[in-house]
PDB file of N, CA, C and O in Angstrom, chain B, residues numbered from 101:
ATOM      1  N   UNK B 101      10.741  30.711  -8.682  1.00  0.00           N
ATOM      2  CA  UNK B 101      10.187  29.253  -8.472  1.00  0.00           C
ATOM      3  C   UNK B 101       8.914  29.052  -7.381  1.00  0.00           C
ATOM      4  O   UNK B 101       9.161  29.103  -6.176  1.00  0.00           O
ATOM      5  N   UNK B 102       8.223  28.935  -7.625  1.00  0.00           N
ATOM      6  CA  UNK B 102       7.280  28.347  -6.507  1.00  0.00           C
ATOM      7  C   UNK B 102       6.988  27.511  -5.790  1.00  0.00           C
ATOM      8  O   UNK B 102       6.575  26.517  -6.387  1.00  0.00           O
ATOM      9  N   UNK B 103       7.016  27.367  -3.951  1.00  0.00           N
ATOM     10  CA  UNK B 103       6.897  26.148  -3.508  1.00  0.00           C
ATOM     11  C   UNK B 103       5.704  26.043  -2.797  1.00  0.00           C
ATOM     12  O   UNK B 103       5.065  26.883  -2.163  1.00  0.00           O
ATOM     13  N   UNK B 104       5.518  24.855  -3.016  1.00  0.00           N
ATOM     14  CA  UNK B 104       3.834  24.341  -1.961  1.00  0.00           C
ATOM     15  C   UNK B 104       3.985  23.788  -0.641  1.00  0.00           C
ATOM     16  O   UNK B 104       4.566  22.787  -0.221  1.00  0.00           O
ATOM     17  N   UNK B 105       3.334  24.673  -0.113  1.00  0.00           N
ATOM     18  CA  UNK B 105       3.543  24.000   1.268  1.00  0.00           C
ATOM     19  C   UNK B 105       3.348  22.542   1.385  1.00  0.00           C
ATOM     20  O   UNK B 105       2.589  21.888   0.669  1.00  0.00           O
ATOM     21  N   UNK B 106       3.910  22.188   2.110  1.00  0.00           N
ATOM     22  CA  UNK B 106       3.943  20.270   2.101  1.00  0.00           C
ATOM     23  C   UNK B 106       2.460  19.964   3.343  1.00  0.00           C
ATOM     24  O   UNK B 106       2.059  20.396   4.424  1.00  0.00           O
ATOM     25  N   UNK B 107       2.150  19.137   2.498  1.00  0.00           N
ATOM     26  CA  UNK B 107       0.538  18.623   3.445  1.00  0.00           C
ATOM     27  C   UNK B 107       0.869  17.428   4.593  1.00  0.00           C
ATOM     28  O   UNK B 107       2.018  16.986   4.626  1.00  0.00           O
ATOM     29  N   UNK B 108       0.214  17.090   5.202  1.00  0.00           N
ATOM     30  CA  UNK B 108       0.302  16.339   6.129  1.00  0.00           C
ATOM     31  C   UNK B 108       1.313  15.002   6.208  1.00  0.00           C
ATOM     32  O   UNK B 108       2.093  14.640   7.090  1.00  0.00           O
ATOM     33  N   UNK B 109       0.936  14.376   4.800  1.00  0.00           N
ATOM     34  CA  UNK B 109       1.487  13.062   4.908  1.00  0.00           C
ATOM     35  C   UNK B 109       2.619  13.212   3.954  1.00  0.00           C
ATOM     36  O   UNK B 109       3.377  12.269   3.723  1.00  0.00           O
ATOM     37  N   UNK B 110       2.724  14.160   3.500  1.00  0.00           N
ATOM     38  CA  UNK B 110       4.265  14.036   2.394  1.00  0.00           C
ATOM     39  C   UNK B 110       5.684  13.384   3.281  1.00  0.00           C
ATOM     40  O   UNK B 110       6.597  12.660   2.884  1.00  0.00           O
ATOM     41  N   UNK B 111       5.468  13.857   4.331  1.00  0.00           N
ATOM     42  CA  UNK B 111       6.688  13.050   4.731  1.00  0.00           C
ATOM     43  C   UNK B 111       6.827  11.734   5.513  1.00  0.00           C
ATOM     44  O   UNK B 111       7.800  11.175   6.019  1.00  0.00           O
ATOM     45  N   UNK B 112       5.623  11.456   5.444  1.00  0.00           N
ATOM     46  CA  UNK B 112       4.947   9.794   5.434  1.00  0.00           C
ATOM     47  C   UNK B 112       5.376   9.063   4.270  1.00  0.00           C
ATOM     48  O   UNK B 112       6.024   8.016   4.283  1.00  0.00           O
ATOM     49  N   UNK B 113       4.970   9.684   3.280  1.00  0.00           N
ATOM     50  CA  UNK B 113       5.179   9.105   1.898  1.00  0.00           C
ATOM     51  C   UNK B 113       6.638   9.281   1.446  1.00  0.00           C
ATOM     52  O   UNK B 113       6.958   8.471   0.576  1.00  0.00           O
ATOM     53  N   UNK B 114       7.557  10.102   1.805  1.00  0.00           N
ATOM     54  CA  UNK B 114       9.073  10.048   1.479  1.00  0.00           C
ATOM     55  C   UNK B 114       9.677   8.715   2.153  1.00  0.00           C
ATOM     56  O   UNK B 114      10.113   7.731   1.555  1.00  0.00           O
ATOM     57  N   UNK B 115       9.603   8.903   3.413  1.00  0.00           N
ATOM     58  CA  UNK B 115       9.619   7.850   4.929  1.00  0.00           C
ATOM     59  C   UNK B 115       9.341   6.862   3.745  1.00  0.00           C
ATOM     60  O   UNK B 115      10.243   6.530   2.977  1.00  0.00           O
ATOM     61  N   UNK B 116       8.004   6.390   3.624  1.00  0.00           N
ATOM     62  CA  UNK B 116       7.823   5.157   3.225  1.00  0.00           C
ATOM     63  C   UNK B 116       8.753   4.698   1.574  1.00  0.00           C
ATOM     64  O   UNK B 116       9.181   3.584   1.272  1.00  0.00           O
ATOM     65  N   UNK B 117       8.827   5.897   0.814  1.00  0.00           N
ATOM     66  CA  UNK B 117       9.623   5.411  -0.237  1.00  0.00           C
ATOM     67  C   UNK B 117      11.114   5.084  -0.024  1.00  0.00           C
ATOM     68  O   UNK B 117      11.563   4.302  -0.863  1.00  0.00           O
ATOM     69  N   UNK B 118      11.671   5.360   0.581  1.00  0.00           N
ATOM     70  CA  UNK B 118      12.905   5.356   1.426  1.00  0.00           C
ATOM     71  C   UNK B 118      12.924   4.070   1.826  1.00  0.00           C
ATOM     72  O   UNK B 118      13.686   3.455   1.080  1.00  0.00           O
ATOM     73  N   UNK B 119      12.299   3.145   2.905  1.00  0.00           N
ATOM     74  CA  UNK B 119      12.046   2.590   3.151  1.00  0.00           C
ATOM     75  C   UNK B 119      11.705   1.051   2.389  1.00  0.00           C
ATOM     76  O   UNK B 119      12.063  -0.059   2.783  1.00  0.00           O
ATOM     77  N   UNK B 120      10.880   1.400   1.153  1.00  0.00           N
ATOM     78  CA  UNK B 120      10.579   0.679   0.339  1.00  0.00           C
ATOM     79  C   UNK B 120      11.812   0.349  -0.882  1.00  0.00           C
ATOM     80  O   UNK B 120      11.882  -0.731  -1.469  1.00  0.00           O
ATOM     81  N   UNK B 121      12.425   1.112  -1.036  1.00  0.00           N
ATOM     82  CA  UNK B 121      13.866   1.352  -1.841  1.00  0.00           C
ATOM     83  C   UNK B 121      14.625   0.324  -0.943  1.00  0.00           C
ATOM     84  O   UNK B 121      15.101  -0.674  -1.483  1.00  0.00           O
ATOM     85  N   UNK B 122      14.731   0.478   0.116  1.00  0.00           N
ATOM     86  CA  UNK B 122      15.881  -0.543   1.277  1.00  0.00           C
ATOM     87  C   UNK B 122      15.329  -2.024   1.019  1.00  0.00           C
ATOM     88  O   UNK B 122      16.035  -3.028   0.933  1.00  0.00           O
ATOM     89  N   UNK B 123      14.054  -1.976   0.921  1.00  0.00           N
ATOM     90  CA  UNK B 123      13.478  -3.397   0.870  1.00  0.00           C
ATOM     91  C   UNK B 123      14.102  -3.828  -0.357  1.00  0.00           C
ATOM     92  O   UNK B 123      15.012  -4.647  -0.486  1.00  0.00           O
ATOM     93  N   UNK B 124      13.514  -3.192  -1.212  1.00  0.00           N
ATOM     94  CA  UNK B 124      13.528  -3.381  -2.990  1.00  0.00           C
ATOM     95  C   UNK B 124      15.331  -4.183  -3.158  1.00  0.00           C
ATOM     96  O   UNK B 124      15.604  -5.293  -3.616  1.00  0.00           O
ATOM     97  N   UNK B 125      16.214  -3.193  -2.636  1.00  0.00           N
ATOM     98  CA  UNK B 125      17.432  -3.747  -2.866  1.00  0.00           C
ATOM     99  C   UNK B 125      17.988  -5.279  -1.872  1.00  0.00           C
ATOM    100  O   UNK B 125      18.708  -6.171  -2.321  1.00  0.00           O
ATOM    101  N   UNK B 126      17.517  -5.227  -0.732  1.00  0.00           N
ATOM    102  CA  UNK B 126      17.424  -6.234   0.249  1.00  0.00           C
ATOM    103  C   UNK B 126      17.081  -7.530  -0.643  1.00  0.00           C
ATOM    104  O   UNK B 126      17.932  -8.417  -0.715  1.00  0.00           O
ATOM    105  N   UNK B 127      15.929  -7.655  -1.284  1.00  0.00           N
ATOM    106  CA  UNK B 127      15.366  -8.638  -2.067  1.00  0.00           C
ATOM    107  C   UNK B 127      15.810  -8.905  -3.517  1.00  0.00           C
ATOM    108  O   UNK B 127      15.481  -9.965  -4.048  1.00  0.00           O
ATOM    109  N   UNK B 128      16.669  -7.835  -4.294  1.00  0.00           N
ATOM    110  CA  UNK B 128      17.323  -7.943  -5.171  1.00  0.00           C
ATOM    111  C   UNK B 128      18.888  -8.602  -4.313  1.00  0.00           C
ATOM    112  O   UNK B 128      19.278  -9.565  -4.972  1.00  0.00           O
ATOM    113  N   UNK B 129      19.367  -8.469  -3.686  1.00  0.00           N
ATOM    114  CA  UNK B 129      20.586  -9.118  -3.081  1.00  0.00           C
ATOM    115  C   UNK B 129      20.176 -10.126  -2.498  1.00  0.00           C
ATOM    116  O   UNK B 129      20.996 -11.030  -2.657  1.00  0.00           O
ATOM    117  N   UNK B 130      19.086 -10.526  -1.735  1.00  0.00           N
ATOM    118  CA  UNK B 130      18.831 -12.008  -1.403  1.00  0.00           C
ATOM    119  C   UNK B 130      18.582 -13.014  -2.436  1.00  0.00           C
ATOM    120  O   UNK B 130      18.765 -14.229  -2.356  1.00  0.00           O
ATOM    121  N   UNK B 131      18.194 -12.416  -3.291  1.00  0.00           N
ATOM    122  CA  UNK B 131      17.561 -13.698  -4.607  1.00  0.00           C
ATOM    123  C   UNK B 131      18.939 -14.059  -5.489  1.00  0.00           C
ATOM    124  O   UNK B 131      19.236 -15.122  -6.033  1.00  0.00           O
ATOM    125  N   UNK B 132      19.567 -12.977  -5.444  1.00  0.00           N
ATOM    126  CA  UNK B 132      20.780 -12.992  -6.072  1.00  0.00           C
ATOM    127  C   UNK B 132      21.439 -14.236  -6.486  1.00  0.00           C
ATOM    128  O   UNK B 132      21.561 -14.710  -7.615  1.00  0.00           O
ATOM    129  N   UNK B 133      21.986 -14.825  -4.937  1.00  0.00           N
ATOM    130  CA  UNK B 133      22.511 -16.215  -4.920  1.00  0.00           C
ATOM    131  C   UNK B 133      21.839 -17.276  -5.500  1.00  0.00           C
ATOM    132  O   UNK B 133      22.451 -18.202  -6.034  1.00  0.00           O
ATOM    133  N   UNK B 134      20.351 -17.207  -5.426  1.00  0.00           N
ATOM    134  CA  UNK B 134      19.952 -18.789  -6.005  1.00  0.00           C
ATOM    135  C   UNK B 134      20.183 -18.931  -7.654  1.00  0.00           C
ATOM    136  O   UNK B 134      20.207 -19.913  -8.395  1.00  0.00           O
ATOM    137  N   UNK B 135      20.358 -17.361  -7.909  1.00  0.00           N
ATOM    138  CA  UNK B 135      20.524 -17.788  -9.958  1.00  0.00           C
ATOM    139  C   UNK B 135      22.077 -18.093  -9.972  1.00  0.00           C
ATOM    140  O   UNK B 135      22.576 -18.934 -10.721  1.00  0.00           O
ATOM    141  N   UNK B 136      22.828 -17.288  -9.024  1.00  0.00           N
ATOM    142  CA  UNK B 136      24.413 -17.326  -9.287  1.00  0.00           C
ATOM    143  C   UNK B 136      24.921 -19.027  -8.434  1.00  0.00           C
ATOM    144  O   UNK B 136      26.038 -19.544  -8.407  1.00  0.00           O
ATOM    145  N   UNK B 137      23.631 -19.523  -7.838  1.00  0.00           N
ATOM    146  CA  UNK B 137      24.201 -20.717  -7.835  1.00  0.00           C
ATOM    147  C   UNK B 137      25.481 -20.511  -6.110  1.00  0.00           C
ATOM    148  O   UNK B 137      26.383 -21.334  -5.953  1.00  0.00           O
ATOM    149  N   UNK B 138      25.388 -19.996  -5.656  1.00  0.00           N
ATOM    150  CA  UNK B 138      26.178 -19.700  -4.323  1.00  0.00           C
ATOM    151  C   UNK B 138      25.720 -19.790  -3.226  1.00  0.00           C
ATOM    152  O   UNK B 138      24.553 -20.184  -3.229  1.00  0.00           O
ATOM    153  N   UNK B 139      26.192 -19.568  -2.153  1.00  0.00           N
ATOM    154  CA  UNK B 139      25.567 -19.927  -0.858  1.00  0.00           C
ATOM    155  C   UNK B 139      24.374 -18.862  -0.100  1.00  0.00           C
ATOM    156  O   UNK B 139      24.634 -17.789   0.444  1.00  0.00           O
ATOM    157  N   UNK B 140      23.111 -19.453  -0.232  1.00  0.00           N
ATOM    158  CA  UNK B 140      22.394 -18.555   0.438  1.00  0.00           C
ATOM    159  C   UNK B 140      22.487 -17.822   1.613  1.00  0.00           C
ATOM    160  O   UNK B 140      23.144 -18.288   2.544  1.00  0.00           O
ATOM    161  N   UNK B 141      21.808 -16.510   1.739  1.00  0.00           N
ATOM    162  CA  UNK B 141      22.019 -15.587   2.622  1.00  0.00           C
ATOM    163  C   UNK B 141      21.438 -15.828   3.638  1.00  0.00           C
ATOM    164  O   UNK B 141      20.348 -16.376   3.473  1.00  0.00           O
ATOM    165  N   UNK B 142      21.948 -15.495   5.363  1.00  0.00           N
ATOM    166  CA  UNK B 142      21.027 -16.229   6.337  1.00  0.00           C
ATOM    167  C   UNK B 142      19.620 -15.828   6.467  1.00  0.00           C
ATOM    168  O   UNK B 142      19.271 -14.896   5.743  1.00  0.00           O
ATOM    169  N   UNK B 143      18.993 -16.201   7.026  1.00  0.00           N
ATOM    170  CA  UNK B 143      17.366 -15.482   7.195  1.00  0.00           C
ATOM    171  C   UNK B 143      17.111 -14.213   7.592  1.00  0.00           C
ATOM    172  O   UNK B 143      16.077 -13.662   7.214  1.00  0.00           O
ATOM    173  N   UNK B 144      18.112 -13.506   8.494  1.00  0.00           N
ATOM    174  CA  UNK B 144      18.127 -12.500   8.580  1.00  0.00           C
ATOM    175  C   UNK B 144      17.922 -11.052   7.402  1.00  0.00           C
ATOM    176  O   UNK B 144      17.348  -9.967   7.496  1.00  0.00           O
ATOM    177  N   UNK B 145      18.794 -11.794   6.225  1.00  0.00           N
ATOM    178  CA  UNK B 145      18.179 -11.014   5.074  1.00  0.00           C
ATOM    179  C   UNK B 145      17.142 -11.151   4.364  1.00  0.00           C
ATOM    180  O   UNK B 145      16.974 -10.390   3.411  1.00  0.00           O
ATOM    181  N   UNK B 146      16.365 -11.985   4.616  1.00  0.00           N
ATOM    182  CA  UNK B 146      15.000 -12.276   3.998  1.00  0.00           C
ATOM    183  C   UNK B 146      14.134 -11.425   5.172  1.00  0.00           C
ATOM    184  O   UNK B 146      13.128 -10.844   4.764  1.00  0.00           O
ATOM    185  N   UNK B 147      14.389 -11.343   6.270  1.00  0.00           N
ATOM    186  CA  UNK B 147      13.729 -10.429   6.896  1.00  0.00           C
ATOM    187  C   UNK B 147      13.941  -8.861   6.817  1.00  0.00           C
ATOM    188  O   UNK B 147      13.255  -8.057   7.449  1.00  0.00           O
ATOM    189  N   UNK B 148      14.741  -8.604   6.159  1.00  0.00           N
ATOM    190  CA  UNK B 148      14.783  -7.176   5.866  1.00  0.00           C
ATOM    191  C   UNK B 148      14.252  -6.879   4.533  1.00  0.00           C
ATOM    192  O   UNK B 148      13.867  -5.817   4.043  1.00  0.00           O
ATOM    193  N   UNK B 149      14.317  -7.972   4.100  1.00  0.00           N
ATOM    194  CA  UNK B 149      13.356  -7.930   2.703  1.00  0.00           C
ATOM    195  C   UNK B 149      11.493  -7.446   3.057  1.00  0.00           C
ATOM    196  O   UNK B 149      10.711  -6.993   2.221  1.00  0.00           O
ATOM    197  N   UNK B 150      11.260  -7.673   4.229  1.00  0.00           N
ATOM    198  CA  UNK B 150       9.917  -7.342   4.357  1.00  0.00           C
ATOM    199  C   UNK B 150       9.663  -5.952   4.854  1.00  0.00           C
ATOM    200  O   UNK B 150       8.611  -5.528   5.333  1.00  0.00           O
ATOM    201  N   UNK B 151      11.205  -5.067   4.597  1.00  0.00           N
ATOM    202  CA  UNK B 151      10.679  -3.754   4.770  1.00  0.00           C
ATOM    203  C   UNK B 151      10.088  -3.140   3.443  1.00  0.00           C
ATOM    204  O   UNK B 151       9.540  -2.039   3.497  1.00  0.00           O
ATOM    205  N   UNK B 152      10.184  -3.800   2.300  1.00  0.00           N
ATOM    206  CA  UNK B 152       9.197  -3.492   1.217  1.00  0.00           C
ATOM    207  C   UNK B 152       7.856  -3.211   1.373  1.00  0.00           C
ATOM    208  O   UNK B 152       7.583  -2.074   0.988  1.00  0.00           O
ATOM    209  N   UNK B 153       6.814  -3.916   1.849  1.00  0.00           N
ATOM    210  CA  UNK B 153       5.992  -3.863   2.472  1.00  0.00           C
ATOM    211  C   UNK B 153       5.458  -3.074   3.975  1.00  0.00           C
ATOM    212  O   UNK B 153       4.290  -2.906   4.325  1.00  0.00           O
ATOM    213  N   UNK B 154       6.735  -2.656   4.725  1.00  0.00           N
ATOM    214  CA  UNK B 154       6.284  -2.198   5.601  1.00  0.00           C
ATOM    215  C   UNK B 154       6.119  -0.594   4.782  1.00  0.00           C
ATOM    216  O   UNK B 154       5.181   0.202   4.823  1.00  0.00           O
ATOM    217  N   UNK B 155       7.410  -0.524   4.068  1.00  0.00           N
ATOM    218  CA  UNK B 155       7.377   1.295   3.023  1.00  0.00           C
ATOM    219  C   UNK B 155       6.399   1.484   2.178  1.00  0.00           C
ATOM    220  O   UNK B 155       6.075   2.582   1.725  1.00  0.00           O
ATOM    221  N   UNK B 156       5.640  -0.070   1.804  1.00  0.00           N
ATOM    222  CA  UNK B 156       4.244   0.373   1.173  1.00  0.00           C
ATOM    223  C   UNK B 156       3.221   0.672   2.240  1.00  0.00           C
ATOM    224  O   UNK B 156       2.273   1.367   1.875  1.00  0.00           O
ATOM    225  N   UNK B 157       3.238   0.400   3.093  1.00  0.00           N
ATOM    226  CA  UNK B 157       2.039   0.623   4.358  1.00  0.00           C
ATOM    227  C   UNK B 157       2.530   2.185   5.050  1.00  0.00           C
ATOM    228  O   UNK B 157       1.733   2.699   5.834  1.00  0.00           O
ATOM    229  N   UNK B 158       3.446   2.698   4.839  1.00  0.00           N
ATOM    230  CA  UNK B 158       3.827   3.817   5.847  1.00  0.00           C
ATOM    231  C   UNK B 158       3.972   4.615   4.541  1.00  0.00           C
ATOM    232  O   UNK B 158       4.422   5.737   4.768  1.00  0.00           O
ATOM    233  N   UNK B 159       3.648   4.298   2.816  1.00  0.00           N
ATOM    234  CA  UNK B 159       3.589   5.424   2.214  1.00  0.00           C
ATOM    235  C   UNK B 159       1.962   5.652   2.371  1.00  0.00           C
ATOM    236  O   UNK B 159       1.402   6.639   2.849  1.00  0.00           O
ATOM    237  N   UNK B 160       1.332   4.392   1.800  1.00  0.00           N
ATOM    238  CA  UNK B 160       0.214   4.505   1.862  1.00  0.00           C
ATOM    239  C   UNK B 160      -0.550   4.991   3.476  1.00  0.00           C
ATOM    240  O   UNK B 160      -1.756   5.100   3.257  1.00  0.00           O
ATOM    241  N   UNK B 161      -0.264   5.284   4.869  1.00  0.00           N
ATOM    242  CA  UNK B 161      -0.840   5.991   5.483  1.00  0.00           C
ATOM    243  C   UNK B 161      -0.740   7.429   5.569  1.00  0.00           C
ATOM    244  O   UNK B 161      -1.408   8.089   6.366  1.00  0.00           O
ATOM    245  N   UNK B 162       0.276   8.030   4.570  1.00  0.00           N
ATOM    246  CA  UNK B 162       0.757   9.289   4.489  1.00  0.00           C
ATOM    247  C   UNK B 162      -0.140   9.684   3.543  1.00  0.00           C
ATOM    248  O   UNK B 162      -0.935  10.540   3.932  1.00  0.00           O
ATOM    249  N   UNK B 163      -0.294   9.160   1.945  1.00  0.00           N
ATOM    250  CA  UNK B 163      -1.708   8.968   1.246  1.00  0.00           C
ATOM    251  C   UNK B 163      -2.905   9.060   1.976  1.00  0.00           C
ATOM    252  O   UNK B 163      -3.495  10.097   1.671  1.00  0.00           O
ATOM    253  N   UNK B 164      -3.381   8.526   2.649  1.00  0.00           N
ATOM    254  CA  UNK B 164      -4.769   8.333   3.396  1.00  0.00           C
ATOM    255  C   UNK B 164      -4.534   9.886   4.486  1.00  0.00           C
ATOM    256  O   UNK B 164      -5.545  10.516   4.800  1.00  0.00           O
ATOM    257  N   UNK B 165      -3.279  10.315   4.926  1.00  0.00           N
ATOM    258  CA  UNK B 165      -3.735  11.197   5.825  1.00  0.00           C
ATOM    259  C   UNK B 165      -3.483  12.354   5.183  1.00  0.00           C
ATOM    260  O   UNK B 165      -3.967  13.377   5.666  1.00  0.00           O
ATOM    261  N   UNK B 166      -2.871  12.418   4.259  1.00  0.00           N
ATOM    262  CA  UNK B 166      -3.275  13.700   2.973  1.00  0.00           C
ATOM    263  C   UNK B 166      -4.265  13.941   2.501  1.00  0.00           C
ATOM    264  O   UNK B 166      -4.408  15.087   2.075  1.00  0.00           O
ATOM    265  N   UNK B 167      -5.495  12.872   2.357  1.00  0.00           N
ATOM    266  CA  UNK B 167      -6.410  12.605   1.669  1.00  0.00           C
ATOM    267  C   UNK B 167      -7.741  13.530   2.875  1.00  0.00           C
ATOM    268  O   UNK B 167      -8.655  14.341   2.728  1.00  0.00           O
ATOM    269  N   UNK B 168      -7.188  12.876   3.859  1.00  0.00           N
ATOM    270  CA  UNK B 168      -8.131  13.436   4.911  1.00  0.00           C
ATOM    271  C   UNK B 168      -8.142  14.952   5.403  1.00  0.00           C
ATOM    272  O   UNK B 168      -9.136  15.502   5.878  1.00  0.00           O
ATOM    273  N   UNK B 169      -6.667  15.659   5.191  1.00  0.00           N
ATOM    274  CA  UNK B 169      -6.829  16.665   5.449  1.00  0.00           C
ATOM    275  C   UNK B 169      -6.810  17.703   4.220  1.00  0.00           C
ATOM    276  O   UNK B 169      -6.576  18.910   4.276  1.00  0.00           O
ATOM    277  N   UNK B 170      -7.061  17.065   3.309  1.00  0.00           N
ATOM    278  CA  UNK B 170      -7.665  17.863   1.913  1.00  0.00           C
ATOM    279  C   UNK B 170      -8.986  17.922   1.933  1.00  0.00           C
ATOM    280  O   UNK B 170      -9.521  18.890   1.392  1.00  0.00           O
ATOM    281  N   UNK B 171      -9.757  16.948   2.531  1.00  0.00           N
ATOM    282  CA  UNK B 171     -11.007  16.638   2.361  1.00  0.00           C
ATOM    283  C   UNK B 171     -11.983  17.943   3.630  1.00  0.00           C
ATOM    284  O   UNK B 171     -11.724  18.421   4.734  1.00  0.00           O
ATOM    285  N   UNK B 172     -13.280  18.071   2.508  1.00  0.00           N
ATOM    286  CA  UNK B 172     -13.830  19.349   3.407  1.00  0.00           C
ATOM    287  C   UNK B 172     -14.336  18.898   4.758  1.00  0.00           C
ATOM    288  O   UNK B 172     -14.769  17.785   5.055  1.00  0.00           O
ATOM    289  N   UNK B 173     -14.215  19.858   5.445  1.00  0.00           N
ATOM    290  CA  UNK B 173     -15.050  19.272   6.607  1.00  0.00           C
ATOM    291  C   UNK B 173     -16.292  19.587   6.817  1.00  0.00           C
ATOM    292  O   UNK B 173     -16.716  20.565   6.202  1.00  0.00           O
ATOM    293  N   UNK B 174     -17.137  18.913   7.659  1.00  0.00           N
ATOM    294  CA  UNK B 174     -18.355  19.159   7.554  1.00  0.00           C
ATOM    295  C   UNK B 174     -18.565  20.096   8.805  1.00  0.00           C
ATOM    296  O   UNK B 174     -19.679  20.560   9.049  1.00  0.00           O
TER     297      UNK B 174
END
């Protein structure tokens, strides 16, 4: 089994994916009461949903960092 060395942005991409997933689960949980007709969650629950965007930005920063490392030096 061969393993390739991790790039500079691999950790950021993985961390971004985890943060995005937490935000996605929070979004599903926050939207569920709207369909079920129950009492909505407090405002802090909606703030946790913003983790989707934060996770996307972290992962994008990792992709950019990996691309810059892989680009040929002049």
